Backbone of each chain as ProteinMPNN parsed JSONL, in Angstrom:
{"seq_chain_A": "SAVISQKPSRDICQRGTSLTIQCQVDSQVTMMFWYRQQPGQSLTLIATANQGSEATYESGFVIDKFPISRPNLTFSTLTVSNMSPEDSSIYLCSVWGHGQYFGPGTRLTVL", "coords_chain_A": {"N_chain_A": [[210.617, 136.659, -52.641], [207.61, 135.375, -53.61], [206.31, 132.254, -53.766], [204.438, 130.354, -55.648], [202.188, 128.042, -55.883], [200.601, 125.742, -58.316], [197.311, 123.831, -59.127], [195.609, 121.272, -61.036], [198.621, 120.893, -62.791], [198.475, 119.946, -65.435], [195.929, 119.255, -67.94], [193.671, 116.751, -69.218], [190.81, 117.735, -71.258], [187.475, 116.923, -71.671], [185.099, 118.617, -73.991], [182.421, 120.745, -72.97], [182.894, 120.474, -70.856], [183.636, 121.204, -67.226], [186.254, 122.97, -65.559], [188.47, 123.21, -62.555], [190.973, 125.293, -61.382], [193.616, 125.575, -59.31], [195.23, 128.04, -57.107], [197.858, 128.544, -54.878], [199.464, 130.486, -52.606], [202.327, 131.599, -51.0], [202.269, 133.532, -49.321], [200.401, 136.282, -47.55], [198.388, 138.156, -50.026], [197.491, 141.004, -51.558], [196.12, 141.226, -54.084], [195.616, 138.976, -56.67], [196.186, 137.615, -59.9], [194.801, 136.477, -62.866], [196.031, 134.503, -65.887], [195.904, 134.023, -69.168], [197.914, 131.904, -71.466], [197.668, 131.393, -74.883], [198.721, 128.798, -76.984], [201.678, 129.329, -78.087], [201.309, 132.315, -78.081], [201.231, 135.328, -76.479], [200.814, 136.72, -73.006], [197.52, 137.115, -71.752], [195.686, 138.725, -69.681], [193.492, 137.785, -67.53], [191.594, 138.205, -65.155], [191.234, 140.461, -62.06], [191.755, 139.145, -58.886], [190.194, 139.741, -55.733], [190.547, 139.442, -52.605], [187.446, 139.144, -50.808], [185.829, 140.496, -52.293], [183.922, 140.878, -55.61], [185.388, 139.137, -58.442], [187.271, 141.113, -60.897], [186.894, 141.42, -64.305], [188.466, 141.317, -67.239], [188.073, 142.972, -70.423], [186.377, 140.915, -73.034], [186.259, 138.771, -71.231], [184.392, 137.077, -69.146], [182.133, 136.598, -65.877], [180.531, 134.17, -66.191], [181.626, 132.387, -67.629], [184.528, 132.013, -66.651], [184.1, 131.682, -63.588], [185.651, 133.022, -60.787], [187.247, 132.252, -57.326], [188.119, 133.573, -54.311], [188.774, 132.881, -51.766], [190.443, 133.625, -49.54], [193.284, 135.153, -48.29], [195.534, 133.874, -49.166], [194.723, 132.333, -51.164], [193.131, 130.783, -54.43], [190.588, 130.175, -56.963], [190.188, 129.235, -60.437], [187.902, 128.686, -62.839], [187.37, 127.298, -65.562], [184.875, 126.946, -67.475], [182.277, 124.759, -69.354], [183.779, 124.263, -71.762], [185.516, 124.525, -74.664], [187.66, 123.651, -77.57], [188.683, 125.878, -78.159], [189.61, 126.866, -75.606], [191.894, 125.775, -74.874], [194.618, 126.148, -73.38], [197.247, 127.629, -71.498], [196.893, 128.129, -68.26], [197.579, 131.051, -65.972], [198.489, 132.314, -62.729], [199.245, 134.68, -60.702], [201.183, 136.901, -58.514], [201.748, 140.435, -56.968], [204.839, 141.447, -56.136], [208.185, 141.957, -56.109], [207.94, 143.192, -59.255], [206.159, 141.17, -61.414], [205.041, 137.698, -60.067], [204.799, 134.608, -61.24], [202.819, 131.601, -61.053], [203.285, 128.202, -61.993], [201.648, 127.398, -63.622], [198.646, 125.927, -65.601], [198.532, 123.803, -67.827], [196.088, 123.218, -70.306], [194.311, 121.411, -72.424], [191.76, 120.862, -74.323], [189.103, 118.741, -75.683]], "CA_chain_A": [[209.81, 136.54, -53.771], [206.557, 134.336, -53.403], [206.384, 130.714, -54.07], [203.48, 130.06, -56.061], [201.901, 126.646, -56.845], [199.384, 125.645, -59.028], [197.009, 122.386, -59.396], [196.653, 120.863, -61.487], [199.784, 121.175, -63.78], [197.923, 119.425, -66.675], [194.696, 118.071, -67.852], [193.006, 116.971, -70.88], [189.115, 117.756, -70.887], [186.282, 116.907, -72.744], [184.404, 119.732, -74.627], [181.068, 120.936, -72.199], [183.007, 119.825, -68.848], [184.824, 122.227, -66.557], [188.208, 122.366, -64.815], [188.76, 124.396, -61.472], [192.099, 125.427, -61.338], [193.761, 126.212, -57.89], [196.301, 128.701, -57.143], [198.161, 128.768, -53.637], [200.6, 131.388, -52.694], [203.09, 131.079, -49.532], [202.051, 134.501, -48.391], [199.18, 137.026, -47.798], [198.365, 139.134, -50.89], [195.869, 141.472, -51.569], [195.673, 140.71, -55.393], [195.779, 137.638, -57.434], [195.874, 137.762, -61.074], [194.586, 135.251, -63.551], [196.347, 135.301, -67.15], [195.717, 132.888, -70.175], [198.564, 131.909, -72.684], [197.064, 130.24, -75.972], [199.863, 128.324, -77.424], [202.701, 130.226, -78.644], [201.165, 133.428, -78.047], [201.479, 136.323, -74.89], [199.846, 136.448, -71.958], [196.247, 138.115, -71.784], [195.071, 138.854, -68.305], [191.691, 137.244, -67.692], [190.713, 138.837, -63.997], [191.899, 140.708, -61.095], [190.967, 138.239, -57.769], [190.431, 140.334, -54.987], [189.858, 138.938, -51.319], [186.141, 139.556, -49.996], [184.823, 141.192, -53.459], [184.06, 139.81, -56.708], [186.844, 139.464, -58.972], [187.366, 142.246, -61.963], [187.272, 140.982, -65.292], [189.111, 142.313, -68.529], [187.488, 142.885, -71.75], [186.424, 139.656, -73.54], [186.132, 137.625, -70.388], [182.892, 137.081, -68.353], [182.222, 135.627, -64.748], [180.031, 132.691, -66.385], [182.452, 131.241, -68.172], [185.668, 131.903, -65.76], [184.386, 132.031, -62.379], [186.818, 132.823, -60.031], [186.821, 132.767, -56.03], [189.145, 134.436, -53.38], [188.181, 132.625, -49.821], [191.403, 133.873, -48.235], [194.555, 136.024, -48.498], [196.474, 132.966, -50.169], [194.425, 131.027, -52.314], [192.316, 131.493, -55.144], [190.601, 129.358, -58.036], [189.637, 129.877, -61.609], [187.005, 127.717, -63.246], [187.281, 127.435, -66.604], [183.492, 126.386, -67.646], [181.544, 124.997, -70.868], [185.175, 124.258, -72.157], [185.635, 124.122, -75.789], [188.856, 123.234, -77.843], [189.353, 127.365, -78.194], [189.979, 127.251, -73.939], [193.313, 125.356, -74.754], [195.785, 127.326, -73.214], [198.205, 127.399, -70.335], [196.52, 129.515, -67.391], [198.602, 131.068, -64.735], [198.326, 132.799, -61.915], [200.337, 135.761, -60.652], [200.821, 138.209, -57.569], [202.811, 141.277, -57.266], [206.162, 141.317, -55.4], [208.867, 142.852, -57.169], [207.681, 142.793, -60.504], [204.869, 140.157, -61.035], [205.659, 136.165, -59.73], [203.867, 133.72, -61.576], [202.986, 130.434, -60.881], [204.123, 127.552, -62.895], [200.809, 126.988, -64.889], [197.908, 124.815, -65.578], [198.243, 123.467, -69.129], [194.521, 122.691, -70.521], [193.916, 120.603, -73.364], [190.468, 120.379, -74.803], [189.074, 117.775, -77.026]], "C_chain_A": [[208.693, 135.504, -53.044], [206.983, 133.24, -54.108], [204.894, 130.45, -54.363], [203.171, 128.54, -56.451], [200.683, 126.514, -57.375], [198.736, 124.309, -59.283], [195.767, 122.651, -60.092], [197.881, 121.481, -62.576], [199.208, 121.385, -64.968], [196.977, 118.725, -66.8], [194.36, 118.303, -69.277], [191.48, 116.562, -70.388], [188.327, 117.525, -71.95], [185.541, 118.279, -72.957], [182.928, 119.621, -73.606], [181.188, 120.599, -71.016], [183.797, 121.636, -68.695], [185.775, 122.383, -65.826], [188.213, 123.491, -64.071], [190.284, 124.032, -61.602], [192.523, 126.34, -59.974], [195.191, 127.061, -57.933], [196.609, 129.022, -55.775], [199.594, 129.618, -53.604], [200.92, 131.146, -50.904], [202.999, 132.255, -48.81], [200.755, 135.3, -48.916], [199.186, 138.037, -48.745], [197.441, 139.647, -50.973], [195.162, 141.194, -53.029], [196.148, 139.703, -55.803], [195.21, 138.365, -58.819], [195.886, 136.275, -61.777], [195.156, 135.598, -64.901], [195.935, 133.63, -67.992], [196.812, 133.009, -71.029], [198.098, 130.987, -73.516], [198.536, 130.098, -76.49], [200.464, 129.215, -78.376], [202.475, 131.758, -79.007], [201.706, 134.18, -76.592], [200.52, 135.84, -74.338], [199.007, 137.647, -72.113], [195.56, 138.147, -70.081], [193.68, 138.818, -68.532], [190.868, 138.485, -66.696], [191.858, 138.925, -62.937], [191.161, 139.683, -59.958], [191.274, 138.98, -56.276], [189.816, 139.476, -53.597], [188.496, 139.515, -50.598], [185.264, 140.688, -50.985], [185.044, 140.646, -54.583], [185.413, 140.313, -57.66], [186.486, 140.358, -60.183], [187.615, 141.751, -63.004], [187.588, 142.067, -66.175], [188.223, 142.019, -69.63], [187.462, 141.837, -72.296], [186.189, 138.608, -72.789], [184.748, 137.781, -69.045], [183.122, 136.347, -67.364], [181.57, 134.078, -65.073], [180.809, 132.002, -67.061], [184.03, 131.29, -67.326], [185.073, 132.671, -64.558], [185.331, 132.013, -61.424], [186.64, 133.117, -58.37], [188.25, 133.14, -55.284], [188.694, 134.407, -51.847], [189.086, 133.196, -49.031], [192.568, 134.766, -49.045], [195.992, 135.352, -49.608], [195.683, 131.998, -50.809], [193.522, 131.533, -53.354], [191.656, 130.154, -56.5], [190.193, 129.748, -59.269], [189.227, 128.848, -62.207], [186.93, 128.091, -64.489], [185.624, 126.249, -67.241], [183.302, 125.988, -69.261], [182.859, 124.794, -71.566], [185.076, 123.957, -73.713], [187.07, 124.267, -76.508], [189.395, 124.918, -77.694], [189.759, 127.396, -76.582], [191.332, 126.405, -73.789], [194.028, 126.044, -74.705], [196.648, 126.789, -71.806], [197.236, 128.621, -69.409], [197.287, 129.725, -66.328], [198.225, 132.202, -63.857], [199.121, 133.528, -61.207], [200.178, 136.643, -59.335], [202.053, 139.092, -57.62], [203.715, 141.109, -55.947], [206.84, 142.693, -56.163], [208.895, 142.973, -58.476], [206.276, 141.742, -60.52], [205.695, 138.619, -60.854], [204.395, 135.313, -60.25], [204.011, 132.47, -61.109], [203.637, 129.562, -61.601], [203.293, 127.006, -63.904], [200.007, 125.739, -65.063], [197.781, 124.741, -67.287], [196.895, 122.688, -69.413], [194.318, 122.099, -72.159], [192.455, 120.069, -73.301], [190.072, 119.691, -75.952], [188.006, 117.892, -77.653]], "O_chain_A": [[208.973, 134.918, -51.998], [207.888, 133.255, -54.942], [204.125, 130.328, -53.41], [203.872, 127.931, -57.259], [199.722, 127.14, -56.926], [199.538, 123.47, -59.694], [195.036, 123.636, -60.0], [197.783, 122.618, -63.037], [199.225, 122.448, -65.589], [196.82, 117.706, -66.127], [194.516, 119.206, -70.1], [191.045, 115.688, -69.639], [188.564, 117.952, -73.08], [185.433, 119.016, -71.976], [182.38, 118.525, -73.487], [180.3, 120.408, -70.185], [184.19, 122.569, -69.395], [186.083, 121.286, -65.359], [188.033, 124.607, -64.557], [190.762, 122.923, -61.837], [192.019, 127.408, -59.625], [196.109, 126.759, -58.695], [195.788, 129.767, -55.239], [200.556, 129.457, -54.355], [200.21, 130.751, -49.98], [203.534, 132.267, -47.701], [200.189, 135.215, -50.006], [199.959, 138.958, -48.484], [196.395, 139.118, -50.596], [193.956, 140.988, -53.167], [197.235, 139.376, -55.327], [194.325, 139.207, -58.964], [196.573, 135.292, -61.5], [194.968, 136.748, -65.298], [195.759, 132.517, -67.497], [196.939, 134.135, -71.509], [198.033, 129.817, -73.139], [199.376, 130.996, -76.458], [199.87, 129.761, -79.306], [203.105, 132.382, -79.861], [202.463, 133.636, -75.788], [199.671, 135.013, -74.671], [199.371, 138.776, -72.441], [194.908, 137.189, -69.666], [192.933, 139.435, -69.291], [190.017, 139.305, -67.04], [192.841, 138.207, -62.755], [189.974, 139.428, -60.162], [192.364, 138.856, -55.717], [188.708, 138.942, -53.63], [188.657, 140.415, -49.774], [184.375, 141.461, -50.627], [186.067, 139.997, -54.807], [186.119, 141.322, -57.645], [185.294, 140.335, -60.492], [188.799, 141.416, -63.015], [187.252, 143.249, -66.099], [187.678, 140.922, -69.754], [188.588, 141.34, -72.281], [185.921, 137.53, -73.32], [184.508, 138.709, -68.272], [184.002, 135.488, -67.43], [181.906, 133.053, -64.479], [180.603, 130.788, -67.058], [184.691, 130.279, -67.566], [185.294, 133.864, -64.352], [185.885, 130.938, -61.195], [185.974, 134.099, -58.041], [189.342, 132.932, -55.814], [188.397, 135.295, -51.048], [188.784, 133.37, -47.851], [192.602, 134.946, -50.262], [196.859, 135.851, -50.326], [196.086, 130.842, -50.943], [193.112, 132.687, -53.23], [192.447, 129.273, -56.84], [189.713, 130.88, -59.221], [190.02, 127.907, -62.255], [186.445, 129.2, -64.71], [185.58, 125.021, -67.309], [183.863, 126.556, -70.198], [182.863, 125.776, -72.308], [184.418, 122.945, -73.954], [187.761, 125.125, -75.96], [190.469, 125.141, -77.134], [190.495, 128.371, -76.435], [191.856, 126.334, -72.677], [194.36, 126.724, -75.676], [196.573, 125.676, -71.286], [196.958, 129.744, -69.831], [197.718, 128.766, -65.688], [197.571, 133.095, -64.396], [200.097, 132.826, -60.942], [199.059, 137.094, -59.093], [203.126, 138.752, -58.118], [203.273, 140.68, -54.881], [206.418, 143.777, -56.567], [210.015, 142.85, -58.974], [205.502, 141.686, -59.565], [206.777, 138.405, -61.401], [203.263, 135.348, -59.769], [205.12, 132.082, -60.741], [204.722, 129.981, -62.003], [203.719, 126.341, -64.848], [200.474, 124.638, -64.771], [197.052, 125.501, -67.925], [196.638, 121.642, -68.816], [194.166, 123.001, -72.983], [192.011, 119.189, -72.563], [190.546, 119.922, -77.065], [187.819, 117.242, -78.681]]}, "seq_chain_B": "GQQVMQIPQYQHVQEGEDFTTYCNSSTTLSNIQWYKQRPGGHPVFLIQLVKSGEVKKQKRLTFQFGEAKKNSSLHITATQTTDVGTYFCAGPTTSGTYKYIFGTGTRLKVLA", "coords_chain_B": {"N_chain_B": [[192.633, 149.636, -79.114], [194.805, 149.569, -76.738], [198.115, 148.539, -77.288], [200.849, 146.745, -77.254], [203.659, 145.839, -79.081], [205.932, 143.639, -80.129], [209.586, 143.678, -81.919], [212.192, 141.481, -83.355], [209.703, 138.956, -84.266], [210.79, 136.367, -84.118], [213.975, 135.061, -83.466], [216.715, 133.929, -84.569], [220.228, 132.91, -83.434], [223.608, 132.708, -83.705], [225.665, 131.103, -81.13], [227.26, 133.229, -78.874], [226.876, 135.623, -80.576], [225.151, 138.815, -80.681], [222.264, 140.12, -79.21], [219.118, 141.544, -80.011], [215.993, 142.708, -78.648], [212.858, 144.694, -79.732], [210.404, 146.477, -78.162], [207.129, 148.115, -78.361], [204.811, 150.469, -77.511], [201.467, 151.425, -77.977], [200.696, 153.714, -76.332], [201.864, 156.106, -74.186], [203.945, 154.998, -71.201], [203.953, 154.672, -67.874], [205.931, 152.968, -66.764], [207.94, 150.408, -67.54], [208.006, 146.188, -67.877], [210.686, 143.727, -68.032], [210.571, 140.52, -69.195], [210.963, 136.878, -68.854], [210.964, 133.882, -70.239], [211.364, 130.463, -69.9], [211.236, 127.678, -72.579], [208.605, 125.768, -72.144], [208.255, 126.72, -69.595], [207.636, 129.51, -66.968], [206.583, 132.672, -67.015], [209.782, 134.922, -65.839], [210.193, 137.57, -63.744], [212.406, 140.167, -64.8], [213.632, 143.312, -64.557], [212.384, 146.312, -64.063], [211.466, 149.22, -65.625], [211.75, 152.853, -65.476], [211.81, 155.531, -65.367], [212.362, 158.392, -68.21], [214.312, 157.262, -70.808], [215.968, 155.928, -69.549], [218.64, 153.287, -68.684], [219.56, 150.369, -67.557], [221.569, 148.092, -66.59], [222.286, 144.205, -66.506], [224.476, 142.07, -65.704], [225.098, 140.932, -68.699], [223.029, 141.921, -70.29], [221.315, 144.429, -71.199], [219.022, 146.997, -70.639], [216.458, 149.576, -72.074], [214.901, 152.088, -71.634], [212.676, 154.207, -73.765], [212.948, 157.43, -74.653], [210.491, 158.911, -74.96], [209.06, 157.266, -73.294], [207.484, 155.316, -74.895], [208.708, 153.407, -75.958], [210.815, 150.426, -75.783], [214.006, 148.526, -74.918], [215.681, 145.419, -75.382], [219.099, 144.233, -75.005], [221.098, 142.06, -75.67], [224.319, 140.649, -75.107], [227.057, 138.871, -76.565], [225.488, 136.085, -76.52], [224.666, 133.098, -75.14], [223.864, 129.657, -74.487], [221.911, 129.607, -72.336], [220.189, 131.488, -72.608], [218.338, 131.113, -74.357], [214.842, 131.342, -74.889], [211.45, 133.117, -74.487], [211.394, 136.61, -74.667], [209.41, 139.038, -73.004], [208.266, 142.055, -73.027], [206.261, 144.059, -71.142], [203.711, 146.473, -70.074], [202.026, 148.987, -68.071], [198.334, 148.89, -67.859], [195.865, 150.902, -69.197], [193.769, 151.087, -67.639], [194.297, 149.948, -64.966], [196.37, 150.672, -62.116], [197.859, 147.973, -61.361], [197.399, 146.595, -63.503], [198.396, 144.784, -65.915], [200.028, 145.011, -69.545], [201.125, 142.89, -71.715], [203.755, 142.421, -73.91], [203.795, 141.313, -77.6], [205.982, 139.445, -77.522], [209.436, 137.687, -78.101], [210.703, 135.662, -79.464], [213.688, 133.833, -78.643], [216.28, 131.533, -80.486], [219.289, 129.999, -79.577], [222.158, 129.109, -81.35], [224.466, 126.468, -81.033]], "CA_chain_B": [[192.554, 149.449, -78.004], [195.989, 149.638, -75.99], [198.778, 147.62, -77.993], [202.501, 146.343, -77.047], [204.26, 144.905, -79.812], [207.823, 143.216, -80.331], [210.22, 142.675, -83.01], [211.24, 140.654, -84.325], [208.919, 137.625, -83.49], [211.614, 135.135, -83.335], [215.484, 135.096, -83.811], [218.176, 132.547, -84.315], [221.589, 133.369, -83.29], [224.863, 131.613, -83.091], [226.295, 131.417, -79.567], [228.306, 134.478, -78.93], [226.497, 136.834, -81.63], [224.652, 139.856, -80.155], [220.586, 139.919, -79.678], [218.244, 142.58, -79.344], [214.165, 143.107, -79.226], [212.485, 145.927, -79.553], [209.269, 146.809, -77.747], [206.551, 149.463, -78.758], [203.472, 150.591, -77.071], [200.549, 152.412, -78.551], [200.351, 154.909, -75.324], [203.009, 156.424, -72.899], [203.624, 154.118, -70.217], [204.776, 155.176, -66.483], [207.337, 152.007, -66.287], [208.098, 149.106, -68.466], [208.733, 145.458, -67.485], [210.875, 142.822, -68.927], [209.981, 139.09, -68.443], [211.91, 135.966, -70.067], [209.722, 132.768, -70.045], [212.163, 129.432, -70.691], [210.356, 126.813, -72.83], [207.476, 125.006, -70.948], [208.375, 127.501, -68.35], [206.547, 130.292, -66.972], [207.822, 133.874, -67.089], [210.233, 135.414, -64.525], [210.264, 138.776, -63.933], [213.764, 140.537, -65.034], [213.822, 144.18, -64.351], [211.513, 147.382, -64.339], [212.307, 150.91, -66.066], [210.707, 154.097, -64.935], [212.65, 156.724, -65.948], [212.679, 158.532, -69.506], [215.502, 157.096, -71.363], [216.916, 154.835, -68.587], [219.385, 152.485, -69.07], [220.003, 149.259, -66.623], [222.197, 146.476, -67.144], [222.422, 143.166, -65.704], [225.317, 141.113, -66.642], [225.292, 140.825, -70.487], [221.724, 141.857, -70.809], [221.04, 145.505, -71.055], [217.452, 147.388, -70.818], [216.606, 150.74, -72.385], [213.387, 152.685, -72.111], [212.677, 155.012, -74.365], [212.919, 159.26, -74.045], [208.638, 159.23, -75.167], [208.254, 156.463, -72.736], [206.701, 154.605, -75.577], [209.374, 151.818, -76.373], [211.931, 150.083, -74.936], [214.639, 147.351, -76.227], [216.423, 144.552, -74.281], [219.931, 143.897, -75.605], [221.895, 140.519, -74.939], [225.466, 140.728, -75.393], [227.087, 137.602, -76.406], [224.39, 135.175, -76.247], [224.964, 131.816, -74.381], [222.616, 128.983, -74.939], [221.202, 129.807, -71.569], [219.556, 133.007, -73.282], [217.226, 130.753, -75.194], [213.398, 131.33, -74.396], [210.822, 134.164, -75.098], [211.318, 137.816, -74.001], [208.459, 139.943, -73.275], [207.947, 143.537, -72.331], [204.905, 144.564, -70.391], [203.368, 147.807, -69.581], [200.484, 149.313, -67.318], [197.155, 149.314, -68.873], [195.214, 152.327, -68.845], [192.478, 150.781, -66.677], [194.522, 149.863, -63.596], [198.215, 150.368, -61.911], [198.54, 146.773, -61.131], [197.011, 145.545, -64.575], [199.566, 144.899, -67.372], [199.406, 144.302, -70.958], [202.101, 141.971, -72.444], [204.119, 142.719, -75.44], [203.746, 140.148, -78.475], [206.967, 138.456, -77.207], [210.304, 137.561, -78.959], [211.534, 133.963, -79.215], [215.168, 133.498, -79.247], [217.067, 130.487, -80.092], [220.644, 130.168, -79.556], [222.591, 127.72, -81.82], [225.549, 126.426, -80.361]], "C_chain_B": [[194.278, 149.761, -77.612], [196.85, 148.489, -76.599], [200.089, 147.579, -77.33], [202.927, 145.42, -78.075], [205.726, 144.846, -79.812], [207.982, 142.87, -81.499], [211.467, 142.035, -82.662], [210.717, 139.532, -83.192], [210.038, 136.655, -83.028], [213.277, 135.517, -83.647], [216.128, 133.688, -83.426], [219.369, 133.343, -84.409], [222.285, 132.419, -83.24], [225.243, 131.953, -81.635], [227.309, 132.335, -79.745], [228.036, 135.597, -79.796], [225.578, 137.406, -80.39], [222.93, 139.609, -80.552], [219.931, 141.095, -79.193], [216.735, 142.396, -79.816], [213.764, 144.317, -78.722], [211.033, 145.765, -79.03], [208.568, 148.164, -78.065], [205.182, 149.361, -78.312], [202.898, 151.537, -77.714], [200.106, 153.604, -77.335], [201.589, 154.862, -74.788], [202.844, 155.319, -71.675], [204.578, 154.65, -68.907], [206.038, 154.271, -66.503], [207.172, 151.051, -67.294], [208.809, 147.878, -67.949], [209.073, 144.632, -68.383], [210.592, 141.492, -68.095], [210.672, 137.948, -69.451], [211.132, 134.858, -69.398], [210.956, 131.607, -70.98], [210.932, 128.439, -71.691], [209.889, 126.054, -71.893], [207.556, 125.497, -69.552], [207.311, 128.49, -68.286], [207.292, 131.801, -66.64], [208.023, 134.595, -65.92], [210.861, 136.557, -64.801], [211.895, 139.451, -63.769], [214.11, 141.959, -64.347], [212.508, 145.137, -64.786], [212.367, 148.505, -64.568], [211.525, 151.542, -65.677], [211.022, 155.12, -65.353], [212.672, 157.156, -67.719], [213.775, 157.995, -69.674], [216.335, 156.648, -70.493], [217.54, 154.383, -68.843], [219.797, 151.186, -67.616], [220.846, 148.5, -67.474], [221.963, 145.355, -65.963], [223.029, 142.244, -66.483], [225.423, 141.455, -67.875], [223.959, 141.323, -71.196], [221.557, 143.738, -70.357], [219.578, 146.178, -71.63], [217.593, 148.832, -71.093], [215.391, 151.178, -72.537], [213.405, 153.864, -72.513], [212.483, 156.657, -74.212], [211.342, 159.661, -73.848], [208.351, 158.659, -74.33], [207.477, 155.418, -73.425], [207.26, 153.22, -76.253], [210.271, 151.612, -75.552], [212.859, 148.908, -75.651], [215.305, 146.904, -74.703], [217.657, 143.994, -75.295], [220.77, 142.943, -74.948], [223.21, 140.824, -75.801], [225.994, 139.153, -75.324], [226.524, 136.486, -75.94], [225.182, 134.116, -75.94], [223.16, 130.613, -74.602], [221.871, 129.089, -73.643], [220.232, 130.741, -71.752], [218.14, 132.442, -73.979], [215.549, 130.642, -74.056], [212.808, 132.838, -74.898], [211.025, 135.422, -74.158], [210.013, 138.543, -74.013], [208.644, 140.961, -72.812], [206.607, 143.667, -71.889], [204.83, 145.998, -69.716], [202.278, 148.354, -68.539], [199.549, 149.561, -68.211], [196.513, 150.737, -68.449], [194.063, 151.964, -67.903], [192.776, 150.221, -65.162], [196.384, 149.983, -63.343], [198.497, 149.144, -62.092], [198.17, 145.699, -62.213], [197.817, 145.749, -65.441], [199.307, 144.154, -68.362], [200.826, 144.057, -71.254], [202.42, 142.464, -73.746], [203.848, 141.132, -76.3], [204.968, 138.76, -78.102], [208.367, 138.21, -78.648], [210.801, 136.114, -78.785], [212.821, 134.025, -79.739], [215.299, 132.03, -79.088], [218.446, 130.686, -80.309], [221.335, 129.035, -80.121], [223.88, 127.923, -81.283], [226.876, 126.068, -81.614]], "O_chain_B": [[194.906, 150.281, -78.533], [196.347, 147.374, -76.456], [200.384, 148.638, -76.775], [202.588, 144.24, -77.983], [206.527, 145.748, -79.564], [207.247, 142.165, -82.19], [211.764, 142.107, -81.47], [211.01, 139.279, -82.023], [210.194, 136.239, -81.88], [213.445, 136.599, -84.209], [216.083, 132.845, -82.531], [219.562, 134.244, -85.226], [221.898, 131.323, -82.834], [225.074, 133.065, -81.136], [228.141, 132.26, -80.649], [228.846, 136.523, -79.831], [225.295, 136.755, -79.384], [222.426, 139.166, -81.584], [220.166, 141.584, -78.088], [216.333, 142.064, -80.931], [214.108, 144.888, -77.688], [210.423, 144.819, -79.528], [209.211, 149.214, -78.062], [204.448, 148.417, -78.604], [203.558, 152.507, -78.089], [199.142, 154.332, -77.572], [202.335, 153.883, -74.83], [201.754, 154.885, -71.302], [205.762, 154.967, -69.025], [207.133, 154.785, -66.273], [206.09, 150.997, -67.878], [209.969, 148.022, -67.563], [208.39, 144.453, -69.391], [210.439, 141.346, -66.883], [210.866, 138.155, -70.649], [210.73, 134.896, -68.235], [211.336, 131.729, -72.144], [209.744, 128.59, -71.408], [210.545, 125.667, -70.926], [207.093, 124.929, -68.563], [206.356, 128.557, -69.06], [208.39, 131.932, -66.098], [207.153, 134.93, -65.117], [211.727, 136.762, -65.651], [212.529, 139.261, -62.731], [214.961, 141.841, -63.465], [211.732, 144.798, -65.68], [213.458, 148.796, -64.077], [210.43, 151.038, -65.425], [210.085, 155.733, -65.865], [212.989, 156.259, -68.501], [214.522, 158.114, -68.703], [217.52, 156.954, -70.62], [217.663, 154.826, -69.985], [220.48, 151.645, -66.701], [220.831, 148.328, -68.692], [221.569, 145.573, -64.817], [222.6, 141.694, -67.498], [225.981, 142.536, -68.065], [223.771, 141.196, -72.406], [221.715, 144.122, -69.198], [219.106, 145.961, -72.746], [218.535, 149.454, -70.6], [214.715, 150.768, -73.48], [214.022, 154.712, -71.868], [211.602, 156.954, -73.405], [210.914, 160.419, -72.978], [207.241, 159.028, -73.946], [206.821, 154.632, -72.741], [206.651, 152.316, -76.825], [210.593, 152.402, -74.665], [212.551, 148.42, -76.739], [215.436, 147.45, -73.608], [217.325, 143.371, -76.304], [221.1, 143.047, -73.767], [223.166, 141.181, -76.979], [225.636, 138.339, -74.472], [227.019, 135.894, -74.98], [226.334, 134.079, -76.372], [221.961, 130.838, -74.768], [220.819, 128.475, -73.82], [219.337, 130.758, -70.908], [217.113, 133.106, -74.122], [215.313, 130.102, -72.976], [213.498, 133.615, -75.559], [210.836, 135.285, -72.95], [209.487, 138.662, -75.12], [209.426, 140.874, -71.865], [205.794, 143.158, -72.661], [205.688, 146.518, -69.002], [201.501, 147.411, -68.393], [199.719, 150.274, -69.2], [196.769, 151.423, -67.459], [193.457, 152.931, -67.441], [191.9, 150.048, -64.315], [197.309, 149.578, -64.047], [199.363, 148.912, -62.936], [198.387, 144.489, -62.146], [198.034, 146.9, -65.821], [198.687, 143.091, -68.397], [201.666, 144.936, -71.062], [201.592, 142.857, -74.567], [203.734, 140.052, -75.719], [204.854, 137.556, -78.335], [208.216, 138.51, -79.833], [211.288, 135.702, -77.732], [213.117, 134.211, -80.919], [214.828, 131.335, -78.187], [218.821, 131.487, -81.165], [221.217, 127.96, -79.532], [224.416, 129.009, -81.064], [228.05, 125.967, -81.258]]}, "name": "protein", "num_of_chains": 2, "seq": "SAVISQKPSRDICQRGTSLTIQCQVDSQVTMMFWYRQQPGQSLTLIATANQGSEATYESGFVIDKFPISRPNLTFSTLTVSNMSPEDSSIYLCSVWGHGQYFGPGTRLTVLGQQVMQIPQYQHVQEGEDFTTYCNSSTTLSNIQWYKQRPGGHPVFLIQLVKSGEVKKQKRLTFQFGEAKKNSSLHITATQTTDVGTYFCAGPTTSGTYKYIFGTGTRLKVLA"}
């Protein structure tokens, strides 16, 4: 099973600012996924991050708002840009193994 | 669009009682997965079902995939306080093999 770490674990940010979330995996993986989980809700897939190519975004999510980098096979970042209170959520990265393995999440609060 | 719904949304049970959550998809699924998310934690993969009518057991947990591959259930026998959490089913989206849509979740509370 993959071991995934995320930084930061939580943050409180002011509206209009941006936050970059890091995801580190202990093994090389082709695809990494970013999810959002709004308070008390289910998980929603934001995008798939592939090394060496542009991330592919799901309906309702755009690159200008959620730029993603994937510089190598063990690391990815998700930036939440120009934040508003509606962006307050837990952001999780995941990779595939036997099922999906999730990182511990980044709990973001936007004031 | 594609939807995966779960019922009930919440369930409170006395310790020792049984619990079942039902998962219904708007589309036929090639497989279905189940996850458990403890309060304050992240989702943890439990199992994947692939075959129509498949039943799998993990100790007190019984998972079933419907014959039409559009629904699934998770049954817990004799709940324990360690079963507390939210249970999600998830199925592949119509747009990608490794992209999954998660169900709405069922939050289980177990009263000691």
